[in-house]
N, C-alpha and C positions, 0 to 999 in steps of 0.2 A: 504494500500500500504506500502511495506517495502522498505526502502532504505538501500542498502549495503554500509558500510563504510570501512569494512575490509574483507580481503580474504587471503587464503593460497597463498604463493609465487608460481608462475607458474613453477619454477624450480622443476622438479620431485622429486629429493631426499631431497630437502629443506623442513623443517617443520615449517618455520617461517610464522607468520600471519602478513600481511602488511596492513597498512592504505592506502587506495586508494589515499588519499591526498598526502602522502609522497612516494608513490611507484615510481619505475622506470618503465615506460610504454614502451613496445616495441612490435610491431606487434599485437596490441590489447590485450596483456597479461600484467599482473602486477607482478613485481618482487621486492624483498626486497632490492636488491643492484645491482650495475653495474656488479659485478662478475656473479650473477645469470642470469642477462639479456643477457650477452654475452656468456652464455653457458660454463663458466669457461675455456675459451680458453687461457687467459693470467693470470687469478687470481684464486687461489684455495680457496674454501670456501667463505662464504659471510661475515665473521667477527663476526657472532653471535654464541656464544658458544652453542654446543649441538644441532645444527640444522640438521645435517646429510648430508650436502653437502660439 
């Protein structure tokens, strides 16, 4: 049995890999930041350099 502890941020253009322990969870999806979780409605980018969002 494999336990997943990290996964790609659920924000489509974002390339960040997020720890499930530290992720922002919204609608059963995991995001690397509040900006990604809110769909970048009020915040641009996630703050991580070179991620693509």
